[in-house]
N, C-alpha and C positions, 0 to 999 in steps of 0.2 A: 866480791863487789863492795862489801861493806867492811872498811878498815877497822871498825869498832866491835866487830864480832869477837867474842871470846874464843881462845882454841877448843873448848868444849863444845860451844855452839856451832863452830865451824865444821867440826868432826861430825857432830849429829846431822847437820845440814847436808854434809858429803854423803853420809850414809842413806839419808831420805833420799837423796838424788839416786843414787845407786840403786837403791830398793824399788824406786819408781821406773827406773830404766829396765831393771829385770822383770818386773811385771809387765812392762809393755811389751818386752820381747816374748815373753811367755803367751800373753793374749795374742799377739800377732801369729805365734806358733799354733795356738789353738784354733784361730780363724782359719788358718792355712789347712789344718787337719780336718777341721768341719768342712771345709769347702772340698776337700778329697773324700769325704764320706766317712772319715775316721772320727771315733768318739773315744775319750779316755775313759778308763774303768775308774769306779769310785775307789778310793784308798782310805783306809781309817787315818785319821789325822788327830793329833793332840788338840783339844780344845784350848787348853792354856797357850799353846804355841800361836794358835789362831788370835786370841785375844792379846797376847803380848806383842805380835806384830802389829795388829791394830792400834794398840797402845803406842808404840814406837812412832807409828806414822802421825799420830796426833799430839804427841808429848809436847813438841814446841808451841803449837796452838794452846794447848791447855795451860802450859806455864805463862803464855802471854796474859791469860785470863786470872793468874794466880792460883792455879789448879794444879793437883798432882793426880795422875792416873795410877791405879794400884791394881793388879791382876792377882786374886786369890782363888784359883781353880786347882782342884785334885790333879796332878800331873797325869794320872792314868784314865782321866775321862777322854774318850776317843769319840769321834763322829766320822761318819763317811762323807768324804768329799772327793770331787772328780769331774762330774757333770751336773747340771742344773737339769730339772725336768724338760726344759726347752732345748735340750742338748748342747747348750754353749758351756765351754770349759770354765772349770774354776781352778786350773793348776795353781795359779799363785796365790788364790786365797787360802788354799790349804796349807800354806806355810806362813 
């Protein structure tokens, strides 16, 4: 929509849109499964991958404030993700 976007910025924006649509799809699937009484099991997930995904989503905002986000987490640190204590799914958060 904005002809002044650099190709890199346009690619990053497209990646963010794709990522958001995938998260929305996964959340809807989790809601459907929850309504059926199904719960997903917790899966070990890389803390670094979770943090990098969060940084990717926030990178454009950070750059607009003149900031850079850097992730420095050992790649072997894992944490269990899959369901919250209230039963709501976290499928997309774990990636």
